[in-house]
Backbone as XML, in Angstrom:
<?xml version="1.0"?>
<chain id="A" units="angstrom">
  <residue number="1" name="MET">
    <atom name="N" x="101.639" y="103.806" z="63.156"/>
    <atom name="CA" x="102.246" y="104.221" z="64.466"/>
    <atom name="C" x="103.321" y="103.201" z="64.773"/>
  </residue>
  <residue number="2" name="PHE">
    <atom name="N" x="103.046" y="101.973" z="64.630"/>
    <atom name="CA" x="103.802" y="100.633" z="64.953"/>
    <atom name="C" x="105.325" y="100.851" z="63.948"/>
  </residue>
  <residue number="3" name="GLU">
    <atom name="N" x="105.054" y="101.241" z="62.854"/>
    <atom name="CA" x="106.303" y="101.341" z="61.986"/>
    <atom name="C" x="107.113" y="102.561" z="62.429"/>
  </residue>
  <residue number="4" name="SER">
    <atom name="N" x="106.573" y="103.579" z="62.772"/>
    <atom name="CA" x="107.316" y="104.963" z="63.261"/>
    <atom name="C" x="108.005" y="104.429" z="64.671"/>
  </residue>
  <residue number="5" name="ALA">
    <atom name="N" x="107.452" y="103.547" z="65.613"/>
    <atom name="CA" x="108.108" y="103.063" z="66.443"/>
    <atom name="C" x="109.489" y="102.173" z="66.219"/>
  </residue>
  <residue number="6" name="GLU">
    <atom name="N" x="109.186" y="101.435" z="65.277"/>
    <atom name="CA" x="110.319" y="100.657" z="64.871"/>
    <atom name="C" x="111.468" y="101.512" z="64.391"/>
  </residue>
  <residue number="7" name="THR">
    <atom name="N" x="111.225" y="102.581" z="63.578"/>
    <atom name="CA" x="112.173" y="103.419" z="62.932"/>
    <atom name="C" x="112.881" y="103.936" z="64.050"/>
  </residue>
  <residue number="8" name="PHE">
    <atom name="N" x="112.049" y="104.724" z="65.089"/>
    <atom name="CA" x="112.668" y="105.362" z="66.336"/>
    <atom name="C" x="113.425" y="104.548" z="67.032"/>
  </residue>
  <residue number="9" name="GLY">
    <atom name="N" x="113.205" y="103.464" z="67.276"/>
    <atom name="CA" x="113.887" y="102.366" z="68.201"/>
    <atom name="C" x="115.276" y="101.938" z="67.247"/>
  </residue>
  <residue number="10" name="GLY">
    <atom name="N" x="115.334" y="102.084" z="66.092"/>
    <atom name="CA" x="116.143" y="101.683" z="65.379"/>
    <atom name="C" x="117.386" y="102.805" z="65.327"/>
  </residue>
  <residue number="11" name="LEU">
    <atom name="N" x="116.913" y="104.098" z="65.583"/>
    <atom name="CA" x="118.022" y="104.975" z="65.758"/>
    <atom name="C" x="118.444" y="105.002" z="67.306"/>
  </residue>
  <residue number="12" name="VAL">
    <atom name="N" x="117.524" y="104.816" z="68.244"/>
    <atom name="CA" x="117.898" y="104.681" z="69.465"/>
    <atom name="C" x="118.857" y="103.971" z="69.740"/>
  </residue>
  <residue number="13" name="ARG">
    <atom name="N" x="118.653" y="102.356" z="69.385"/>
    <atom name="CA" x="119.384" y="101.382" z="69.795"/>
    <atom name="C" x="121.233" y="101.251" z="69.517"/>
  </residue>
  <residue number="14" name="PRO">
    <atom name="N" x="121.627" y="101.995" z="68.478"/>
    <atom name="CA" x="122.980" y="101.963" z="68.430"/>
    <atom name="C" x="123.466" y="102.811" z="69.237"/>
  </residue>
  <residue number="15" name="HIS">
    <atom name="N" x="122.721" y="103.680" z="69.916"/>
    <atom name="CA" x="123.229" y="104.779" z="70.919"/>
    <atom name="C" x="123.412" y="104.222" z="72.427"/>
  </residue>
  <residue number="16" name="LEU">
    <atom name="N" x="122.696" y="102.916" z="72.654"/>
    <atom name="CA" x="122.618" y="102.616" z="73.693"/>
    <atom name="C" x="124.080" y="101.600" z="74.036"/>
  </residue>
  <residue number="17" name="GLY">
    <atom name="N" x="124.760" y="101.544" z="73.025"/>
    <atom name="CA" x="126.025" y="100.396" z="73.396"/>
    <atom name="C" x="125.842" y="99.249" z="73.721"/>
  </residue>
  <residue number="18" name="ALA">
    <atom name="N" x="126.743" y="99.020" z="74.983"/>
    <atom name="CA" x="126.950" y="97.672" z="75.561"/>
    <atom name="C" x="125.622" y="97.671" z="76.777"/>
  </residue>
  <residue number="19" name="GLY">
    <atom name="N" x="124.935" y="98.971" z="76.992"/>
    <atom name="CA" x="123.945" y="98.721" z="77.878"/>
    <atom name="C" x="123.972" y="99.870" z="78.975"/>
  </residue>
  <residue number="20" name="LEU">
    <atom name="N" x="123.024" y="99.894" z="79.944"/>
    <atom name="CA" x="122.907" y="101.045" z="80.739"/>
    <atom name="C" x="124.057" y="101.028" z="82.050"/>
  </residue>
  <residue number="21" name="ALA">
    <atom name="N" x="124.640" y="102.000" z="82.157"/>
    <atom name="CA" x="125.677" y="101.988" z="83.417"/>
    <atom name="C" x="124.645" y="102.285" z="84.611"/>
  </residue>
  <residue number="22" name="GLU">
    <atom name="N" x="125.468" y="101.912" z="85.582"/>
    <atom name="CA" x="124.905" y="102.194" z="87.035"/>
    <atom name="C" x="124.539" y="103.673" z="86.964"/>
  </residue>
  <residue number="23" name="ALA">
    <atom name="N" x="123.241" y="103.889" z="87.778"/>
    <atom name="CA" x="122.700" y="105.272" z="87.876"/>
    <atom name="C" x="123.823" y="105.871" z="88.694"/>
  </residue>
  <residue number="24" name="ARG">
    <atom name="N" x="124.040" y="107.038" z="88.754"/>
    <atom name="CA" x="125.044" y="107.993" z="89.608"/>
    <atom name="C" x="124.261" y="108.973" z="90.058"/>
  </residue>
  <residue number="25" name="ASP">
    <atom name="N" x="124.332" y="109.187" z="91.514"/>
    <atom name="CA" x="123.754" y="110.182" z="92.266"/>
    <atom name="C" x="124.585" y="111.539" z="92.431"/>
  </residue>
  <residue number="26" name="VAL">
    <atom name="N" x="124.393" y="112.494" z="91.768"/>
    <atom name="CA" x="125.393" y="113.656" z="91.858"/>
    <atom name="C" x="124.937" y="114.532" z="92.753"/>
  </residue>
  <residue number="27" name="GLN">
    <atom name="N" x="126.094" y="115.294" z="93.549"/>
    <atom name="CA" x="125.768" y="116.361" z="94.646"/>
    <atom name="C" x="126.395" y="117.413" z="94.185"/>
  </residue>
  <residue number="28" name="LEU">
    <atom name="N" x="126.224" y="118.576" z="93.856"/>
    <atom name="CA" x="126.925" y="119.592" z="93.559"/>
    <atom name="C" x="126.884" y="120.800" z="94.456"/>
  </residue>
  <residue number="29" name="GLY">
    <atom name="N" x="127.877" y="121.580" z="94.815"/>
    <atom name="CA" x="127.884" y="122.841" z="95.677"/>
    <atom name="C" x="128.236" y="123.841" z="94.541"/>
  </residue>
  <residue number="30" name="LEU">
    <atom name="N" x="127.165" y="124.724" z="94.057"/>
    <atom name="CA" x="127.293" y="125.632" z="93.229"/>
    <atom name="C" x="127.284" y="127.022" z="93.641"/>
  </residue>
  <residue number="31" name="GLY">
    <atom name="N" x="128.344" y="127.621" z="94.113"/>
    <atom name="CA" x="128.093" y="128.861" z="94.989"/>
    <atom name="C" x="127.156" y="128.755" z="96.099"/>
  </residue>
  <residue number="32" name="GLU">
    <atom name="N" x="126.154" y="129.700" z="96.273"/>
    <atom name="CA" x="125.330" y="129.478" z="97.244"/>
    <atom name="C" x="124.127" y="128.385" z="97.138"/>
  </residue>
  <residue number="33" name="PHE">
    <atom name="N" x="124.013" y="127.527" z="95.937"/>
    <atom name="CA" x="123.315" y="126.497" z="95.578"/>
    <atom name="C" x="123.805" y="125.385" z="95.949"/>
  </residue>
  <residue number="34" name="ALA">
    <atom name="N" x="123.201" y="124.353" z="96.292"/>
    <atom name="CA" x="123.380" y="122.842" z="96.452"/>
    <atom name="C" x="122.342" y="122.044" z="95.255"/>
  </residue>
  <residue number="35" name="LEU">
    <atom name="N" x="122.883" y="121.403" z="94.592"/>
    <atom name="CA" x="122.237" y="120.577" z="93.502"/>
    <atom name="C" x="122.214" y="119.235" z="93.578"/>
  </residue>
  <residue number="36" name="GLN">
    <atom name="N" x="121.239" y="118.482" z="93.751"/>
    <atom name="CA" x="121.339" y="116.918" z="93.774"/>
    <atom name="C" x="120.491" y="116.577" z="92.264"/>
  </residue>
  <residue number="37" name="ALA">
    <atom name="N" x="121.112" y="115.374" z="91.970"/>
    <atom name="CA" x="120.555" y="114.879" z="90.749"/>
    <atom name="C" x="120.845" y="113.324" z="90.405"/>
  </residue>
  <residue number="38" name="ARG">
    <atom name="N" x="120.040" y="112.572" z="89.788"/>
    <atom name="CA" x="120.393" y="111.388" z="89.590"/>
    <atom name="C" x="120.428" y="111.168" z="87.947"/>
  </residue>
  <residue number="39" name="LEU">
    <atom name="N" x="121.613" y="110.791" z="87.386"/>
    <atom name="CA" x="121.919" y="110.473" z="85.940"/>
    <atom name="C" x="121.869" y="109.050" z="85.823"/>
  </residue>
  <residue number="40" name="ASP">
    <atom name="N" x="120.706" y="108.609" z="85.325"/>
    <atom name="CA" x="120.530" y="107.235" z="84.935"/>
    <atom name="C" x="120.041" y="106.701" z="83.616"/>
  </residue>
  <residue number="41" name="LYS">
    <atom name="N" x="120.898" y="107.617" z="82.783"/>
    <atom name="CA" x="120.776" y="107.339" z="81.233"/>
    <atom name="C" x="122.129" y="107.352" z="80.455"/>
  </residue>
  <residue number="42" name="ILE">
    <atom name="N" x="122.976" y="107.020" z="81.579"/>
    <atom name="CA" x="124.602" y="106.805" z="80.653"/>
    <atom name="C" x="124.548" y="105.623" z="80.277"/>
  </residue>
  <residue number="43" name="TYR">
    <atom name="N" x="125.079" y="105.603" z="78.813"/>
    <atom name="CA" x="125.152" y="104.459" z="78.065"/>
    <atom name="C" x="126.896" y="104.850" z="77.352"/>
  </residue>
  <residue number="44" name="ASP">
    <atom name="N" x="127.501" y="103.748" z="77.822"/>
    <atom name="CA" x="129.171" y="103.810" z="76.999"/>
    <atom name="C" x="129.662" y="105.202" z="77.521"/>
  </residue>
  <residue number="45" name="GLY">
    <atom name="N" x="129.525" y="105.795" z="78.723"/>
    <atom name="CA" x="130.154" y="107.092" z="78.948"/>
    <atom name="C" x="129.519" y="108.364" z="78.336"/>
  </residue>
  <residue number="46" name="ARG">
    <atom name="N" x="128.286" y="108.029" z="77.832"/>
    <atom name="CA" x="127.527" y="109.210" z="77.199"/>
    <atom name="C" x="126.023" y="109.100" z="77.871"/>
  </residue>
  <residue number="47" name="LEU">
    <atom name="N" x="125.465" y="110.393" z="77.904"/>
    <atom name="CA" x="124.134" y="110.704" z="78.318"/>
    <atom name="C" x="123.252" y="110.390" z="77.074"/>
  </residue>
  <residue number="48" name="VAL">
    <atom name="N" x="122.401" y="109.421" z="77.135"/>
    <atom name="CA" x="121.428" y="109.311" z="75.994"/>
    <atom name="C" x="119.986" y="109.464" z="76.386"/>
  </residue>
  <residue number="49" name="GLN">
    <atom name="N" x="119.378" y="110.645" z="76.143"/>
    <atom name="CA" x="117.974" y="110.764" z="76.310"/>
    <atom name="C" x="117.131" y="110.482" z="75.067"/>
  </residue>
  <residue number="50" name="TYR">
    <atom name="N" x="115.908" y="110.192" z="75.361"/>
    <atom name="CA" x="115.137" y="109.788" z="74.217"/>
    <atom name="C" x="113.716" y="110.028" z="74.452"/>
  </residue>
  <residue number="51" name="ARG">
    <atom name="N" x="112.783" y="110.509" z="73.424"/>
    <atom name="CA" x="111.228" y="110.642" z="73.787"/>
    <atom name="C" x="110.678" y="110.486" z="72.430"/>
  </residue>
  <residue number="52" name="GLN">
    <atom name="N" x="109.769" y="109.636" z="72.257"/>
    <atom name="CA" x="109.230" y="109.621" z="70.871"/>
    <atom name="C" x="108.045" y="110.755" z="70.637"/>
  </residue>
  <residue number="53" name="THR">
    <atom name="N" x="108.198" y="111.813" z="70.434"/>
    <atom name="CA" x="107.502" y="113.066" z="70.461"/>
    <atom name="C" x="108.242" y="114.212" z="69.651"/>
  </residue>
  <residue number="54" name="THR">
    <atom name="N" x="107.549" y="115.005" z="69.300"/>
    <atom name="CA" x="108.082" y="116.313" z="68.675"/>
    <atom name="C" x="108.977" y="116.932" z="70.069"/>
  </residue>
  <residue number="55" name="CYS">
    <atom name="N" x="109.889" y="117.580" z="69.598"/>
    <atom name="CA" x="110.743" y="118.132" z="70.468"/>
    <atom name="C" x="110.169" y="119.654" z="70.876"/>
  </residue>
  <residue number="56" name="LYS">
    <atom name="N" x="110.227" y="119.744" z="72.116"/>
    <atom name="CA" x="109.514" y="121.160" z="72.284"/>
    <atom name="C" x="110.713" y="121.904" z="73.203"/>
  </residue>
  <residue number="57" name="PRO">
    <atom name="N" x="110.488" y="123.208" z="73.396"/>
    <atom name="CA" x="111.689" y="123.868" z="73.964"/>
    <atom name="C" x="112.209" y="123.277" z="75.286"/>
  </residue>
  <residue number="58" name="LYS">
    <atom name="N" x="110.996" y="122.886" z="76.139"/>
    <atom name="CA" x="111.305" y="122.389" z="77.288"/>
    <atom name="C" x="112.096" y="121.072" z="77.505"/>
  </residue>
  <residue number="59" name="ASP">
    <atom name="N" x="111.963" y="120.355" z="76.411"/>
    <atom name="CA" x="112.642" y="119.141" z="76.232"/>
    <atom name="C" x="114.040" y="119.365" z="75.896"/>
  </residue>
  <residue number="60" name="LEU">
    <atom name="N" x="114.507" y="120.567" z="75.288"/>
    <atom name="CA" x="115.883" y="120.765" z="75.171"/>
    <atom name="C" x="116.474" y="121.342" z="76.326"/>
  </residue>
  <residue number="61" name="LEU">
    <atom name="N" x="115.693" y="122.193" z="76.829"/>
    <atom name="CA" x="116.024" y="122.833" z="78.248"/>
    <atom name="C" x="116.539" y="121.900" z="79.235"/>
  </residue>
  <residue number="62" name="THR">
    <atom name="N" x="115.529" y="120.921" z="79.465"/>
    <atom name="CA" x="115.901" y="119.583" z="80.295"/>
    <atom name="C" x="117.105" y="118.841" z="79.911"/>
  </residue>
  <residue number="63" name="ALA">
    <atom name="N" x="117.173" y="118.704" z="78.524"/>
    <atom name="CA" x="118.213" y="117.936" z="78.240"/>
    <atom name="C" x="119.535" y="118.439" z="78.423"/>
  </residue>
  <residue number="64" name="TRP">
    <atom name="N" x="119.571" y="119.894" z="78.179"/>
    <atom name="CA" x="120.863" y="120.817" z="78.513"/>
    <atom name="C" x="120.965" y="120.743" z="79.948"/>
  </residue>
  <residue number="65" name="ILE">
    <atom name="N" x="120.271" y="120.620" z="80.819"/>
    <atom name="CA" x="120.563" y="120.850" z="82.218"/>
    <atom name="C" x="121.241" y="119.541" z="82.584"/>
  </residue>
  <residue number="66" name="TYR">
    <atom name="N" x="120.698" y="118.484" z="82.185"/>
    <atom name="CA" x="121.233" y="117.157" z="82.593"/>
    <atom name="C" x="122.436" y="117.011" z="81.949"/>
  </residue>
  <residue number="67" name="HIS">
    <atom name="N" x="122.733" y="117.605" z="80.737"/>
    <atom name="CA" x="124.033" y="117.513" z="79.773"/>
    <atom name="C" x="125.103" y="118.290" z="80.767"/>
  </residue>
  <residue number="68" name="LEU">
    <atom name="N" x="124.659" y="119.531" z="81.312"/>
    <atom name="CA" x="125.702" y="120.224" z="82.316"/>
    <atom name="C" x="125.991" y="119.247" z="83.416"/>
  </residue>
  <residue number="69" name="VAL">
    <atom name="N" x="124.824" y="118.850" z="84.164"/>
    <atom name="CA" x="125.210" y="118.085" z="85.419"/>
    <atom name="C" x="126.424" y="117.052" z="84.851"/>
  </residue>
  <residue number="70" name="ALA">
    <atom name="N" x="125.868" y="116.168" z="83.982"/>
    <atom name="CA" x="126.964" y="114.964" z="83.491"/>
    <atom name="C" x="128.442" y="115.643" z="83.119"/>
  </residue>
  <residue number="71" name="ASN">
    <atom name="N" x="128.547" y="116.940" z="82.879"/>
    <atom name="CA" x="129.572" y="117.286" z="82.224"/>
    <atom name="C" x="130.521" y="118.117" z="83.798"/>
  </residue>
  <residue number="72" name="CYS">
    <atom name="N" x="129.923" y="118.083" z="84.832"/>
    <atom name="CA" x="130.505" y="118.859" z="85.927"/>
    <atom name="C" x="131.777" y="117.705" z="86.371"/>
  </residue>
  <residue number="73" name="ALA">
    <atom name="N" x="131.608" y="116.535" z="86.097"/>
    <atom name="CA" x="132.563" y="115.560" z="86.558"/>
    <atom name="C" x="133.717" y="115.443" z="85.549"/>
  </residue>
  <residue number="74" name="ALA">
    <atom name="N" x="133.143" y="115.358" z="84.217"/>
    <atom name="CA" x="134.186" y="115.027" z="83.146"/>
    <atom name="C" x="133.466" y="115.577" z="81.610"/>
  </residue>
  <residue number="75" name="ALA">
    <atom name="N" x="134.158" y="116.106" z="80.796"/>
    <atom name="CA" x="133.717" y="116.426" z="79.610"/>
    <atom name="C" x="132.872" y="115.213" z="78.802"/>
  </residue>
  <residue number="76" name="THR">
    <atom name="N" x="131.771" y="115.371" z="78.518"/>
    <atom name="CA" x="131.018" y="114.060" z="78.179"/>
    <atom name="C" x="129.896" y="114.611" z="77.025"/>
  </residue>
  <residue number="77" name="PRO">
    <atom name="N" x="130.029" y="114.018" z="75.847"/>
    <atom name="CA" x="128.825" y="114.197" z="74.981"/>
    <atom name="C" x="127.660" y="113.632" z="75.291"/>
  </residue>
  <residue number="78" name="SER">
    <atom name="N" x="126.403" y="114.486" z="74.973"/>
    <atom name="CA" x="125.255" y="113.802" z="75.210"/>
    <atom name="C" x="124.347" y="114.035" z="73.984"/>
  </residue>
  <residue number="79" name="ILE">
    <atom name="N" x="123.223" y="113.151" z="73.757"/>
    <atom name="CA" x="122.418" y="113.297" z="72.706"/>
    <atom name="C" x="120.959" y="113.186" z="73.410"/>
  </residue>
  <residue number="80" name="LEU">
    <atom name="N" x="120.087" y="113.924" z="72.644"/>
    <atom name="CA" x="118.666" y="113.935" z="72.813"/>
    <atom name="C" x="118.033" y="113.311" z="71.667"/>
  </residue>
  <residue number="81" name="ILE">
    <atom name="N" x="117.222" y="112.104" z="71.464"/>
    <atom name="CA" x="116.508" y="111.802" z="70.367"/>
    <atom name="C" x="115.021" y="112.140" z="70.457"/>
  </residue>
  <residue number="82" name="THR">
    <atom name="N" x="114.341" y="112.632" z="69.533"/>
    <atom name="CA" x="113.117" y="112.989" z="69.534"/>
    <atom name="C" x="112.591" y="112.912" z="68.221"/>
  </residue>
  <residue number="83" name="ALA">
    <atom name="N" x="111.265" y="113.019" z="68.099"/>
    <atom name="CA" x="110.712" y="112.796" z="66.515"/>
    <atom name="C" x="110.238" y="114.199" z="65.803"/>
  </residue>
  <residue number="84" name="ASP">
    <atom name="N" x="110.297" y="114.152" z="64.517"/>
    <atom name="CA" x="109.759" y="115.549" z="63.905"/>
    <atom name="C" x="108.083" y="115.297" z="63.850"/>
  </residue>
  <residue number="85" name="LYS">
    <atom name="N" x="107.535" y="116.220" z="63.269"/>
    <atom name="CA" x="106.004" y="116.103" z="63.194"/>
    <atom name="C" x="105.569" y="114.881" z="62.314"/>
  </residue>
  <residue number="86" name="TYR">
    <atom name="N" x="106.352" y="114.314" z="61.797"/>
    <atom name="CA" x="105.936" y="113.104" z="60.862"/>
    <atom name="C" x="106.331" y="111.694" z="61.419"/>
  </residue>
  <residue number="87" name="GLY">
    <atom name="N" x="106.896" y="111.856" z="62.885"/>
    <atom name="CA" x="107.220" y="110.527" z="63.541"/>
    <atom name="C" x="108.597" y="110.282" z="63.004"/>
  </residue>
  <residue number="88" name="LYS">
    <atom name="N" x="109.453" y="110.976" z="62.424"/>
    <atom name="CA" x="110.818" y="110.472" z="61.774"/>
    <atom name="C" x="111.902" y="111.143" z="63.138"/>
  </residue>
  <residue number="89" name="PRO">
    <atom name="N" x="112.706" y="110.089" z="63.459"/>
    <atom name="CA" x="113.670" y="110.514" z="64.391"/>
    <atom name="C" x="114.635" y="111.738" z="64.085"/>
  </residue>
  <residue number="90" name="VAL">
    <atom name="N" x="114.829" y="112.585" z="65.073"/>
    <atom name="CA" x="115.754" y="113.457" z="65.151"/>
    <atom name="C" x="116.862" y="113.468" z="66.123"/>
  </residue>
  <residue number="91" name="GLU">
    <atom name="N" x="117.989" y="113.824" z="65.940"/>
    <atom name="CA" x="118.928" y="113.877" z="66.855"/>
    <atom name="C" x="119.317" y="115.046" z="67.122"/>
  </residue>
  <residue number="92" name="HIS">
    <atom name="N" x="119.581" y="115.526" z="68.449"/>
    <atom name="CA" x="120.037" y="116.672" z="68.968"/>
    <atom name="C" x="121.357" y="116.284" z="69.884"/>
  </residue>
  <residue number="93" name="ASN">
    <atom name="N" x="122.500" y="116.635" z="69.317"/>
    <atom name="CA" x="123.868" y="116.414" z="69.712"/>
    <atom name="C" x="124.334" y="117.646" z="70.658"/>
  </residue>
  <residue number="94" name="PHE">
    <atom name="N" x="124.752" y="117.268" z="71.827"/>
    <atom name="CA" x="125.324" y="118.297" z="72.842"/>
    <atom name="C" x="126.884" y="117.944" z="72.855"/>
  </residue>
  <residue number="95" name="ALA">
    <atom name="N" x="127.562" y="118.746" z="72.497"/>
    <atom name="CA" x="129.356" y="118.744" z="72.646"/>
    <atom name="C" x="129.624" y="118.472" z="73.895"/>
  </residue>
  <residue number="96" name="PRO">
    <atom name="N" x="130.635" y="117.949" z="74.319"/>
    <atom name="CA" x="131.356" y="117.980" z="75.622"/>
    <atom name="C" x="131.584" y="119.373" z="76.083"/>
  </residue>
  <residue number="97" name="VAL">
    <atom name="N" x="131.322" y="119.574" z="77.314"/>
    <atom name="CA" x="131.478" y="121.065" z="77.867"/>
    <atom name="C" x="132.790" y="120.935" z="79.280"/>
  </residue>
  <residue number="98" name="ALA">
    <atom name="N" x="133.571" y="121.843" z="79.079"/>
    <atom name="CA" x="134.591" y="121.884" z="80.213"/>
    <atom name="C" x="133.881" y="121.690" z="81.746"/>
  </residue>
  <residue number="99" name="PRO">
    <atom name="N" x="134.270" y="121.010" z="82.489"/>
    <atom name="CA" x="133.653" y="120.823" z="83.798"/>
    <atom name="C" x="133.487" y="122.263" z="84.397"/>
  </residue>
  <residue number="100" name="SER">
    <atom name="N" x="134.221" y="123.073" z="84.567"/>
    <atom name="CA" x="134.425" y="124.411" z="85.141"/>
    <atom name="C" x="133.265" y="125.220" z="84.483"/>
  </residue>
  <residue number="101" name="SER">
    <atom name="N" x="133.061" y="125.143" z="82.996"/>
    <atom name="CA" x="132.249" y="125.802" z="82.394"/>
    <atom name="C" x="130.820" y="125.188" z="82.528"/>
  </residue>
  <residue number="102" name="ALA">
    <atom name="N" x="130.657" y="123.988" z="82.893"/>
    <atom name="CA" x="129.222" y="123.358" z="83.139"/>
    <atom name="C" x="128.832" y="123.877" z="84.384"/>
  </residue>
  <residue number="103" name="ARG">
    <atom name="N" x="129.836" y="124.166" z="85.311"/>
    <atom name="CA" x="129.333" y="124.177" z="86.818"/>
    <atom name="C" x="129.160" y="125.927" z="86.792"/>
  </residue>
  <residue number="104" name="GLU">
    <atom name="N" x="129.534" y="126.497" z="85.830"/>
    <atom name="CA" x="129.325" y="128.117" z="85.806"/>
    <atom name="C" x="127.747" y="128.045" z="85.031"/>
  </residue>
  <residue number="105" name="ARG">
    <atom name="N" x="127.501" y="127.468" z="84.160"/>
    <atom name="CA" x="126.233" y="127.601" z="83.471"/>
    <atom name="C" x="125.066" y="127.129" z="84.336"/>
  </residue>
  <residue number="106" name="LEU">
    <atom name="N" x="125.282" y="126.116" z="84.951"/>
    <atom name="CA" x="124.321" y="125.643" z="85.988"/>
    <atom name="C" x="123.983" y="126.489" z="86.993"/>
  </residue>
  <residue number="107" name="GLN">
    <atom name="N" x="125.126" y="127.319" z="87.509"/>
    <atom name="CA" x="124.924" y="128.450" z="88.801"/>
    <atom name="C" x="124.269" y="129.284" z="88.121"/>
  </residue>
  <residue number="108" name="GLU">
    <atom name="N" x="124.425" y="129.837" z="86.828"/>
    <atom name="CA" x="123.549" y="131.017" z="86.140"/>
    <atom name="C" x="122.161" y="130.436" z="86.053"/>
  </residue>
  <residue number="109" name="LEU">
    <atom name="N" x="121.933" y="129.024" z="85.715"/>
    <atom name="CA" x="120.513" y="128.552" z="85.403"/>
    <atom name="C" x="119.614" y="128.716" z="87.006"/>
  </residue>
  <residue number="110" name="LEU">
    <atom name="N" x="120.594" y="128.240" z="87.897"/>
    <atom name="CA" x="119.858" y="128.265" z="89.312"/>
    <atom name="C" x="119.601" y="129.570" z="89.789"/>
  </residue>
  <residue number="111" name="GLY">
    <atom name="N" x="120.520" y="130.641" z="89.343"/>
    <atom name="CA" x="120.226" y="131.941" z="89.912"/>
    <atom name="C" x="118.994" y="132.422" z="89.192"/>
  </residue>
  <residue number="112" name="LEU">
    <atom name="N" x="118.768" y="132.071" z="87.886"/>
    <atom name="CA" x="117.670" y="132.741" z="87.140"/>
    <atom name="C" x="116.426" y="131.739" z="87.812"/>
  </residue>
  <residue number="113" name="TYR">
    <atom name="N" x="116.428" y="130.749" z="87.923"/>
    <atom name="CA" x="115.582" y="129.861" z="88.476"/>
    <atom name="C" x="114.922" y="130.663" z="89.821"/>
  </residue>
  <residue number="114" name="CYS">
    <atom name="N" x="115.773" y="130.896" z="90.925"/>
    <atom name="CA" x="115.560" y="131.578" z="92.144"/>
    <atom name="C" x="114.774" y="132.970" z="91.904"/>
  </residue>
  <residue number="115" name="ARG">
    <atom name="N" x="115.587" y="133.706" z="91.074"/>
    <atom name="CA" x="114.887" y="134.995" z="90.406"/>
    <atom name="C" x="113.466" y="134.766" z="89.979"/>
  </residue>
  <residue number="116" name="GLY">
    <atom name="N" x="113.393" y="133.866" z="89.247"/>
    <atom name="CA" x="111.795" y="133.591" z="88.741"/>
    <atom name="C" x="110.928" y="133.164" z="89.785"/>
  </residue>
  <residue number="117" name="LEU">
    <atom name="N" x="111.400" y="132.704" z="91.037"/>
    <atom name="CA" x="110.285" y="132.617" z="92.071"/>
    <atom name="C" x="109.982" y="133.919" z="92.542"/>
  </residue>
  <residue number="118" name="ARG">
    <atom name="N" x="110.781" y="135.075" z="92.362"/>
    <atom name="CA" x="110.145" y="135.941" z="93.154"/>
    <atom name="C" x="109.719" y="137.101" z="92.351"/>
  </residue>
  <residue number="119" name="GLU">
    <atom name="N" x="110.014" y="136.971" z="90.739"/>
    <atom name="CA" x="109.658" y="138.146" z="89.830"/>
    <atom name="C" x="109.335" y="137.129" z="88.394"/>
  </residue>
  <residue number="120" name="PRO">
    <atom name="N" x="108.490" y="137.742" z="87.750"/>
    <atom name="CA" x="108.445" y="137.204" z="86.304"/>
    <atom name="C" x="109.406" y="137.394" z="85.654"/>
  </residue>
  <residue number="121" name="LEU">
    <atom name="N" x="109.974" y="136.447" z="84.846"/>
    <atom name="CA" x="111.288" y="136.564" z="83.950"/>
    <atom name="C" x="110.909" y="136.811" z="82.568"/>
  </residue>
  <residue number="122" name="PRO">
    <atom name="N" x="111.297" y="137.587" z="81.941"/>
    <atom name="CA" x="111.053" y="137.796" z="80.394"/>
    <atom name="C" x="111.616" y="136.687" z="79.611"/>
  </residue>
  <residue number="123" name="PHE">
    <atom name="N" x="111.081" y="135.454" z="80.075"/>
    <atom name="CA" x="111.489" y="134.154" z="79.172"/>
    <atom name="C" x="110.387" y="133.375" z="78.546"/>
  </residue>
  <residue number="124" name="TYR">
    <atom name="N" x="110.253" y="133.189" z="77.298"/>
    <atom name="CA" x="109.297" y="132.484" z="76.847"/>
    <atom name="C" x="110.084" y="131.688" z="75.892"/>
  </residue>
  <residue number="125" name="PRO">
    <atom name="N" x="109.852" y="130.192" z="76.098"/>
    <atom name="CA" x="110.443" y="129.126" z="75.567"/>
    <atom name="C" x="110.466" y="129.209" z="74.065"/>
  </residue>
  <residue number="126" name="LYS">
    <atom name="N" x="109.500" y="129.151" z="73.488"/>
    <atom name="CA" x="109.146" y="129.139" z="72.132"/>
    <atom name="C" x="110.149" y="130.335" z="71.323"/>
  </residue>
  <residue number="127" name="SER">
    <atom name="N" x="109.753" y="131.479" z="71.768"/>
    <atom name="CA" x="110.405" y="132.491" z="70.980"/>
    <atom name="C" x="111.984" y="132.746" z="71.373"/>
  </residue>
  <residue number="128" name="SER">
    <atom name="N" x="112.322" y="132.121" z="72.602"/>
    <atom name="CA" x="113.749" y="132.206" z="72.923"/>
    <atom name="C" x="114.469" y="131.197" z="71.940"/>
  </residue>
  <residue number="129" name="LEU">
    <atom name="N" x="113.863" y="130.073" z="71.800"/>
    <atom name="CA" x="114.329" y="129.047" z="71.010"/>
    <atom name="C" x="114.430" y="129.397" z="69.627"/>
  </residue>
  <residue number="130" name="ALA">
    <atom name="N" x="113.422" y="130.225" z="69.156"/>
    <atom name="CA" x="113.622" y="130.610" z="67.851"/>
    <atom name="C" x="114.692" y="131.626" z="67.707"/>
  </residue>
  <residue number="131" name="PHE">
    <atom name="N" x="114.887" y="132.523" z="68.649"/>
    <atom name="CA" x="115.818" y="133.451" z="68.558"/>
    <atom name="C" x="117.369" y="132.662" z="68.531"/>
  </residue>
  <residue number="132" name="ALA">
    <atom name="N" x="117.468" y="131.754" z="69.350"/>
    <atom name="CA" x="118.550" y="131.136" z="69.565"/>
    <atom name="C" x="119.067" y="130.357" z="68.247"/>
  </residue>
  <residue number="133" name="GLU">
    <atom name="N" x="118.092" y="129.838" z="67.707"/>
    <atom name="CA" x="118.293" y="129.062" z="66.276"/>
    <atom name="C" x="118.614" y="130.230" z="65.230"/>
  </residue>
  <residue number="134" name="ALA">
    <atom name="N" x="118.185" y="131.264" z="65.243"/>
    <atom name="CA" x="118.388" y="132.301" z="64.285"/>
    <atom name="C" x="119.887" y="132.901" z="64.263"/>
  </residue>
  <residue number="135" name="LYS">
    <atom name="N" x="120.520" y="132.642" z="65.322"/>
    <atom name="CA" x="122.005" y="133.035" z="65.465"/>
    <atom name="C" x="122.637" y="132.267" z="64.759"/>
  </residue>
</chain>
């Protein structure tokens, strides 16, 4: 276990650059929605998230949402670092998104969230991820 933690840390450290930037509180008006978030994992102008566990669909969705929030101000790359089933580090890179597109995607996700509070949505994270990866 200690060896895999060192390997994982060895992959994460280079992405941290000069160190953590000051946390940014973000407030966005997205159509009928208001979104507040705190971006506190910004390193050298890039969002860097990491968890030493196998990547689950909810981890990718959470990373994607934070990536979109970060991109609302300026197109910014992001990375999520997780581990495979053997404890080896895995990088998930997110390309920069134009701010207008990031805002549209967030507004769509918020609409789905609100709809999901009123009725069941046909969304199953594992099968949805498998479908997206097959494309």
